[in-house]
C-alpha positions as CSV (number, residue, x, y, z in Angstrom):
1,M,0.0,0.0,0.0
2,S,1.4,3.4,-1.0
3,T,0.7,6.9,0.3
4,G,-2.3,8.4,-1.3
5,E,-3.6,5.1,-2.6
6,E,-7.4,5.1,-2.9
7,L,-8.7,2.2,-0.8
8,H,-12.5,2.2,-1.2
9,W,-15.5,3.9,-2.7
10,L,-18.1,4.3,0.0
11,V,-21.5,3.8,-1.6
12,P,-24.8,3.7,0.3
13,S,-27.1,0.7,0.0
14,S,-30.2,2.8,-0.5
15,G,-29.1,6.0,-2.3
16,G,-30.6,8.0,-5.2
17,D,-30.6,11.2,-7.2
18,L,-30.1,14.5,-5.3
19,D,-29.4,12.7,-1.9
20,L,-26.3,14.8,-1.4
21,F,-24.5,11.8,0.0
22,G,-21.1,12.9,1.3
23,S,-22.2,16.3,2.5
24,S,-20.6,15.5,5.9
25,V,-18.0,12.9,6.9
26,A,-16.2,11.7,10.0
27,I,-13.8,8.9,10.9
28,G,-13.0,7.4,14.3
29,G,-12.0,4.0,15.6
30,S,-13.1,1.3,13.2
31,R,-16.0,3.3,11.6
32,I,-16.6,5.9,9.0
33,V,-19.7,8.0,9.0
34,V,-21.2,9.8,5.9
35,G,-24.2,12.1,5.9
36,S,-26.8,12.1,3.2
37,P,-29.1,15.0,4.2
38,E,-31.5,14.9,1.2
39,F,-32.0,11.1,1.2
40,G,-35.5,9.9,0.5
41,G,-36.7,13.0,-1.4
42,L,-38.1,13.5,-4.8
43,Y,-37.3,16.2,-7.3
44,G,-38.3,19.5,-5.8
45,T,-38.9,17.9,-2.4
46,G,-36.2,17.3,0.2
47,G,-36.2,13.9,2.0
48,P,-35.7,13.3,5.7
49,G,-32.0,12.5,5.3
50,A,-29.8,9.6,6.5
51,A,-26.4,8.8,7.7
52,Y,-24.4,5.7,6.8
53,V,-21.7,3.9,8.8
54,F,-19.0,2.0,7.0
55,S,-16.2,-0.3,8.1
56,L,-12.8,1.4,8.1
57,V,-11.2,-1.9,7.0
58,T,-13.5,-3.2,4.3
59,G,-15.3,-0.1,3.2
60,M,-18.6,-2.0,3.5
61,E,-21.7,-0.4,4.9
62,V,-22.5,-1.7,8.4
63,L,-25.3,0.6,9.6
64,E,-27.9,3.0,8.2
65,L,-29.0,5.7,10.7
66,A,-32.3,7.6,10.6
67,A,-34.0,10.0,12.9
68,S,-36.6,8.4,15.2
69,D,-39.1,11.1,14.2
70,A,-38.0,11.6,10.6
71,A,-39.9,14.0,8.3
72,D,-39.3,15.4,4.9
73,S,-36.8,18.3,4.5
74,D,-35.3,17.7,8.0
75,F,-31.7,17.5,6.5
76,F,-30.7,14.7,8.9
77,G,-27.1,14.1,8.1
78,C,-26.1,17.7,7.3
79,G,-23.4,17.2,10.0
80,V,-21.8,14.1,11.6
81,D,-19.1,13.2,14.0
82,I,-17.9,10.0,15.8
83,G,-15.9,9.5,19.0
84,A,-15.9,7.6,22.3
85,G,-18.3,4.9,21.0
86,R,-20.9,7.5,19.9
87,I,-22.1,8.9,16.6
88,A,-23.7,12.4,16.5
89,V,-25.9,13.4,13.6
90,A,-27.1,16.9,13.0
91,N,-30.7,17.5,11.9
92,A,-31.1,21.1,10.7
93,W,-34.9,21.0,10.9
94,E,-37.1,19.0,13.1
95,S,-40.4,17.4,11.8
96,G,-40.4,19.9,9.0
97,A,-39.9,23.0,11.2
98,P,-36.7,25.0,11.6
99,S,-36.0,24.0,15.2
100,G,-33.3,21.4,14.6
101,A,-31.9,18.6,16.8
102,I,-28.9,16.5,17.4
103,Y,-29.2,12.6,17.5
104,V,-26.7,10.5,19.4
105,F,-26.3,6.8,18.4
106,A,-24.2,3.9,19.6
107,A,-21.3,3.6,17.1
108,L,-21.4,-0.3,17.1
109,T,-25.1,-1.0,17.2
110,G,-26.7,2.1,15.8
111,N,-29.2,2.3,18.7
112,Q,-30.4,5.8,19.3
113,H,-29.4,7.2,22.8
114,H,-30.6,10.8,22.7
115,L,-32.5,13.3,20.8
116,L,-31.0,16.7,21.8
117,T,-33.0,19.9,21.5
118,D,-33.1,23.3,23.1
119,D,-36.2,25.3,23.7
120,A,-34.2,28.6,23.5
121,S,-33.0,27.6,20.0
122,P,-35.9,28.0,17.6
123,S,-33.8,27.8,14.5
124,R,-31.7,24.9,13.2
125,L,-29.9,23.7,16.4
126,G,-28.6,20.8,14.3
127,S,-26.9,22.7,11.4
128,Y,-23.5,21.2,12.5
129,T,-22.2,18.9,15.3
130,A,-19.0,17.8,17.0
131,L,-18.1,15.3,19.7
132,G,-15.3,15.7,22.2
133,G,-14.4,15.4,25.9
134,G,-17.6,13.6,26.8
135,L,-19.7,16.3,25.2
136,V,-21.7,16.7,22.0
137,F,-21.9,20.1,20.5
138,G,-24.7,21.4,18.3
139,L,-24.5,24.5,16.1
140,G,-27.6,26.6,15.6
141,E,-29.2,29.9,16.4
142,D,-30.4,31.5,19.6
143,S,-33.7,33.3,20.2
144,L,-32.2,36.5,18.7
145,G,-31.2,34.7,15.5
146,E,-27.5,34.8,16.4
147,S,-25.2,31.8,15.8
148,A,-24.8,29.7,19.0
149,V,-23.2,26.5,20.1
150,Y,-25.1,24.3,22.5
151,A,-23.1,21.7,24.6
152,F,-24.7,18.5,26.0
153,D,-23.4,15.6,28.1
154,V,-23.0,12.8,25.6
155,E,-24.1,10.1,28.1
156,S,-26.9,11.9,30.0
157,G,-28.1,14.2,27.3
158,Q,-28.2,17.1,29.9
159,E,-27.5,20.5,28.4
160,R,-24.3,22.0,29.9
161,F,-23.7,25.5,28.4
162,T,-24.0,27.8,25.4
163,L,-21.5,29.8,23.4
164,T,-22.4,32.7,21.1
165,H,-19.6,33.7,18.8
166,G,-21.0,33.6,15.2
167,M,-19.5,30.3,14.3
168,S,-20.6,28.0,11.4
169,L,-18.1,25.1,11.7
170,L,-17.0,23.1,14.7
171,S,-14.4,20.6,15.7
172,A,-13.7,19.2,19.2
173,D,-11.0,17.2,20.9
174,G,-10.5,16.6,24.6
175,D,-10.9,19.9,26.4
176,R,-10.6,22.1,23.3
177,L,-13.3,23.3,20.9
178,V,-12.5,25.1,17.7
179,G,-15.2,27.1,15.8
180,G,-14.9,28.6,12.3
181,S,-16.4,31.9,11.4
182,P,-15.6,32.4,7.7
183,F,-17.6,35.6,7.4
184,D,-16.1,37.3,10.4
185,D,-15.1,40.9,9.7
186,T,-12.6,41.4,12.6
187,H,-9.6,41.4,10.3
188,G,-11.2,42.5,7.1
189,D,-14.5,42.2,5.1
190,S,-15.4,38.5,5.5
191,A,-11.7,37.8,6.1
192,G,-12.9,35.1,8.6
193,L,-11.7,33.9,12.0
194,A,-11.3,30.7,13.9
195,R,-11.7,30.6,17.7
196,M,-10.4,28.0,20.1
197,F,-12.1,27.5,23.5
198,F,-11.2,25.6,26.7
199,I,-14.0,23.3,27.7
200,E,-14.2,21.7,31.2
201,T,-14.8,18.0,30.6
202,G,-13.7,16.4,33.9
203,D,-16.7,16.8,36.1
204,D,-17.0,13.1,36.7
205,C,-14.0,11.1,37.8
206,E,-14.9,8.4,35.3
207,S,-14.4,11.0,32.5
208,S,-11.3,12.6,34.1
209,V,-9.1,14.7,31.8
210,P,-5.6,13.1,31.1
211,I,-2.7,15.5,31.7
212,A,1.0,14.8,32.0
213,G,4.2,16.5,33.1
214,Q,4.8,19.9,34.7
215,G,3.3,23.3,34.0
216,A,-0.1,25.1,34.3
217,F,-3.3,23.3,33.5
218,P,-6.7,25.1,33.4
219,F,-9.9,24.1,35.1
220,D,-13.4,25.5,35.5
221,L,-15.7,24.6,38.4
222,T,-18.5,27.0,37.5
223,G,-20.6,24.3,35.8
224,A,-19.3,21.3,37.9
225,T,-21.4,19.1,40.2
226,T,-20.3,17.5,43.4
227,G,-19.5,13.8,42.9
228,P,-19.5,11.1,45.6
229,E,-15.8,10.2,45.4
230,G,-13.3,11.8,47.7
231,Q,-15.9,13.1,50.2
232,N,-14.8,11.0,53.2
233,E,-11.0,11.4,53.5
234,A,-9.4,11.9,56.9
235,L,-6.6,13.8,55.3
236,C,-9.1,16.3,54.0
237,L,-10.7,17.2,57.4
238,F,-10.2,20.9,57.5
239,G,-13.5,21.8,59.4
240,S,-15.2,19.6,56.7
241,D,-13.8,16.7,54.8
242,G,-15.6,17.3,51.5
243,L,-14.8,19.0,48.2
244,E,-17.7,20.6,46.3
245,F,-18.0,21.4,42.6
246,D,-15.1,19.1,42.0
247,V,-13.4,18.2,38.7
248,W,-10.8,15.5,38.0
249,R,-7.5,15.2,36.2
250,E,-5.6,12.0,35.6
251,W,-2.0,13.2,35.8
252,T,1.0,11.1,34.8
253,A,4.4,12.0,36.4
254,D,7.3,12.8,34.1
255,A,9.9,12.6,36.8
256,T,10.7,10.9,40.1
257,G,10.8,13.2,43.1
258,T,8.4,15.3,45.1
259,T,5.6,16.9,43.2
260,T,3.7,20.0,44.2
261,V,0.2,21.0,42.9
262,T,-1.0,24.4,43.9
263,T,-3.6,27.0,43.1
264,C,-1.6,29.8,44.8
265,A,-1.8,32.8,42.5
266,T,-3.7,30.8,39.9
267,A,-7.2,30.8,41.3
268,A,-9.0,33.7,43.0
269,F,-11.5,31.7,45.1
270,D,-11.5,29.2,48.0
271,T,-10.1,26.0,46.5
272,K,-9.4,22.5,47.9
273,L,-7.1,19.9,46.4
274,A,-6.6,16.2,46.9
275,V,-4.6,13.4,45.2
276,Y,-5.1,9.7,45.0
277,P,-3.4,6.7,43.4
278,G,-4.5,6.3,39.8
279,P,-5.7,5.5,37.3
280,G,-9.5,5.4,37.9
281,C,-11.8,6.6,40.5
282,P,-10.5,6.4,44.1
283,T,-11.9,4.4,47.0
284,D,-12.5,6.0,50.4
285,G,-9.4,6.3,52.6
286,T,-6.8,6.3,49.8
287,A,-5.9,10.0,49.6
288,L,-2.1,10.6,49.4
289,A,-2.4,14.3,50.2
290,C,-5.0,17.0,50.7
291,D,-5.1,20.7,51.5
292,D,-7.6,23.5,51.9
293,D,-5.7,26.8,52.6
294,V,-1.9,26.9,52.2
295,S,0.0,29.2,54.5
296,G,0.8,32.6,53.0
297,C,-1.6,32.3,50.1
298,G,-5.0,33.1,51.4
299,V,-7.7,30.5,50.5
300,A,-5.5,28.9,47.8
301,S,-4.4,25.2,48.2
302,S,-1.2,23.3,47.8
303,I,-0.4,19.6,48.0
304,S,2.9,17.7,47.8
305,W,3.7,14.0,47.7
306,P,6.4,11.6,46.4
307,T,5.9,10.6,42.8
308,S,7.5,8.2,40.4
309,A,8.1,8.8,36.7
310,G,5.4,7.1,34.5
311,T,3.0,6.6,37.4
312,T,-0.5,8.0,37.1
313,Y,-2.3,9.8,39.9
314,M,-5.9,11.2,40.3
315,L,-6.2,14.9,41.1
316,Q,-9.4,16.2,42.6
317,I,-9.9,20.0,42.3
318,G,-12.8,21.6,44.1
319,T,-14.0,24.2,46.5
320,F,-14.2,24.2,50.3
321,P,-17.8,23.3,51.2
322,G,-20.1,26.3,50.9
323,A,-17.6,28.4,48.8
324,A,-18.6,29.7,45.4
325,P,-16.9,27.9,42.4
326,G,-14.7,29.7,39.9
327,S,-12.1,29.0,37.2
328,G,-8.3,29.1,37.2
329,S,-5.4,26.7,36.8
330,I,-3.3,24.3,38.8
331,S,0.5,24.7,38.7
332,V,2.3,21.3,38.7
333,S,6.1,21.1,39.5
334,T,8.4,18.2,40.5
335,I,11.6,18.5,42.5
336,L,13.7,15.6,41.1
337,E,14.9,12.8,43.3
338,C,18.5,13.1,44.3
339,L,20.5,10.0,45.5
340,L,22.4,12.2,48.0
341,V,21.3,11.6,51.6
342,D,20.8,14.7,53.8
343,G,20.8,14.0,57.5
344,G,19.4,17.4,58.4
345,P,16.1,19.2,57.7
346,G,16.9,19.7,54.0
347,V,15.7,17.7,51.1
348,P,18.4,17.4,48.4
349,F,17.4,17.9,44.8
350,C,19.0,18.9,41.4
351,C,21.9,16.5,41.5
352,G,24.1,16.2,38.4
353,S,21.8,14.9,35.7
354,G,21.8,16.5,32.3
355,C,25.0,18.5,33.0
356,P,26.4,20.9,30.4
357,C,29.1,18.7,28.9
358,G,28.1,15.2,30.0
359,N,29.7,15.7,33.4
360,D,26.9,14.0,35.3
361,D,27.1,12.9,39.0
362,V,23.8,11.7,40.4
363,D,25.2,11.7,44.0
364,A,26.1,15.4,44.0
365,G,26.4,18.4,41.7
366,C,27.8,18.2,38.2
367,A,31.4,16.8,38.1
368,H,34.3,19.3,38.3
369,S,37.8,19.0,36.8
370,G,38.7,16.5,39.5
371,G,36.2,14.0,38.1
372,S,33.4,14.1,40.7
373,G,30.8,16.6,41.9
374,A,30.5,18.7,45.1
375,N,27.6,18.3,47.4
376,L,25.5,20.4,49.8
377,V,23.7,19.0,52.9
378,S,22.0,20.6,55.9
379,A,22.2,20.4,59.7
380,G,20.6,22.1,62.7
381,S,16.9,22.8,62.4
382,A,14.4,24.4,60.1
383,S,13.0,26.6,62.9
384,A,12.8,30.3,62.0
385,G,12.7,31.1,65.7
386,A,15.9,29.2,66.5
387,D,17.6,30.3,63.3
388,D,20.2,27.6,63.7
389,L,20.0,26.1,60.2
390,E,23.4,25.0,58.9
391,M,24.6,24.4,55.3
392,H,27.8,22.2,54.7
393,A,29.4,21.9,51.2
394,S,32.1,19.4,50.4
395,G,34.0,18.0,47.5
396,M,34.9,21.4,46.0
397,L,38.4,22.5,44.9
398,L,40.6,23.4,47.9
399,G,41.6,27.1,48.3
400,Q,39.0,28.3,45.8
401,P,36.2,30.9,46.6
402,V,32.7,29.6,47.2
403,Q,29.4,31.3,47.8
404,L,26.1,30.1,49.2
405,F,22.9,31.4,47.5
406,S,19.2,30.8,48.4
407,A,15.9,31.6,46.7
408,Q,12.2,30.8,46.9
409,V,12.0,29.3,43.4
410,A,13.4,25.9,42.2
411,L,14.2,26.4,38.5
412,D,12.7,24.1,35.9
413,G,10.6,22.3,38.5
414,G,13.7,21.4,40.5
415,G,15.6,20.0,37.5
416,G,17.8,23.1,37.1
417,V,19.1,24.7,33.9
418,P,22.6,24.5,32.5
419,F,24.8,27.1,34.1
420,L,28.6,27.4,33.9
421,D,29.9,23.8,34.4
422,G,26.9,22.8,36.4
423,L,23.2,23.4,36.9
424,R,21.5,26.4,38.3
425,C,18.8,25.0,40.6
426,T,17.6,28.1,42.5
427,G,16.5,31.4,41.0
428,V,14.4,34.6,41.1
429,E,15.3,37.1,43.9
430,L,18.5,35.3,44.9
431,I,19.9,36.0,48.4
432,R,23.7,36.0,48.5
433,H,25.1,34.6,51.7
434,E,28.7,34.8,52.9
435,I,31.6,34.2,50.5
436,Q,34.1,31.7,51.9
437,V,37.3,29.8,50.7
438,A,37.2,26.0,50.6
439,D,39.5,24.5,53.2
440,A,42.2,21.9,52.6
441,T,39.5,19.2,52.1
442,G,37.5,21.3,49.7
443,A,34.7,22.0,52.3
444,A,33.0,25.1,53.6
445,S,30.2,25.7,56.1
446,W,27.6,28.3,56.9
447,V,26.2,28.1,60.5
448,G,23.3,30.0,61.9
449,G,21.6,33.2,60.7
450,L,20.7,31.8,57.3
451,L,16.9,32.1,57.7
452,S,16.9,35.6,59.3
453,G,19.5,36.8,56.8
454,A,17.2,35.9,53.9
455,G,14.1,37.3,55.6
456,V,12.4,33.8,55.6
457,V,9.1,33.3,57.4
458,P,7.5,30.1,58.7
459,G,5.6,28.2,56.0
460,E,8.1,29.2,53.3
461,V,10.2,26.7,51.4
462,R,13.8,27.9,50.9
463,H,16.2,26.4,48.3
464,F,20.0,26.6,48.9
465,Q,22.9,26.0,46.5
466,V,26.6,26.8,46.4
467,F,28.6,28.2,43.4
468,Y,32.4,27.5,43.4
469,R,35.4,28.3,41.3
470,D,37.1,25.5,39.2
471,V,40.0,27.0,37.3
472,A,40.9,23.8,35.4
473,S,37.2,23.5,34.6
474,A,35.3,20.4,33.4
475,C,33.5,22.2,30.6
476,G,35.6,25.3,30.2
477,A,33.4,27.8,32.1
478,G,35.7,28.1,35.1
479,A,33.1,27.6,37.8
480,N,30.5,25.0,38.9
481,T,27.7,24.3,41.3
482,T,26.7,21.8,44.0
483,N,23.4,20.1,44.2
484,A,20.6,22.1,45.9
485,T,18.7,21.4,49.0
486,S,15.2,22.6,50.1
487,V,14.2,23.5,53.6
488,S,10.5,23.9,54.7
489,V,10.7,26.6,57.3
490,A,8.9,26.0,60.6
491,P,8.0,28.5,63.4
């Protein structure tokens, strides 16, 4: 078989003149759907229309779909789509009147599941349709005669929301909807415009939205309902153990380490977060972490837990019971696992993996000219009141200047970015601590005053790292870095 080779002619079993077979097409799974909106008519009279389902493998017809209340000139089949085991067929008119409808069928059997209409849409609701993210979309007109998109739950048939943006074409995939407006005048006379929308599709944990890796991921609770899962977790008991107006994300970790999910600065309402082992809906008592209000960030939430690369977890995003829902995003970041053991209050991260010139060392920072990396560990306590935190660096070049830095941000999710001969792991508003000279063993220490010197307050996480000179240089930059270590500051 060669690229561009024609495989089949798709021909309906019961076609005729002026049927307009092929006016709409869709492909998904093992099926192809083709609309024939004038099927069954005579010259001068439009028929009720039909849609035909063909095998993707053989090209043979396997189903013929018709409206349960078919009438002449309904234009059933003027739009079709297929996905998630369902076929949606647009019907521009309904029983001969310009009200329109969307019909939803089982893709394998052809059984009709829903006839979707909207009382507020008196004109051609079914002029176009699209399936995606557990929703079926119908394009029509609202009561003012303006173009509108109506969204329905594909399983229950319940109407979810309406968009009015003058669109005439639709396509949906996951949590995105694209609408085409070929006659839009925004950029010129009928120059046209296409719009992309975010659509919240994770209201039910059984239809959770898959996401992966680190970054910002949007959510919208304004149209969400409160599901039964995750409502009886001891870890979530912050006055009340429930989460209302919750939506779900099935998140897959891209790194092994400690992952933090937060709504701090990304949602302006009272959120609540929980995480469970995945995939699939959780059972009671399985929460790995839960939070209502994170210190220093108002009514925002933040959860952290150990994660393994390639493992899937279920994230529940909701509101504190009684709080009004809103929209925003979650920020996901992972501090990478470091093989270095820290006997103090610090958590090592950003060891030498992915170093600038292949000078990796997973037990410390990137290797220097001596062939190994330097490391940084902590001692003392994380108490802001005691202010007795200690930082000890070793394995550096003897007699060379070294400096300790600290910051509130771990760069690149804790993985660091190439810098000099090493990785810069901390950044944004760096605090420079005392410059020292490495002793005869290549070590240096900073004892006490580190937290007060940086203006750190309880509840803050502070990241420390040492920069040191390496004249011989592993990569030619003349300087290198240790690993970093994070300290969660206590009162």
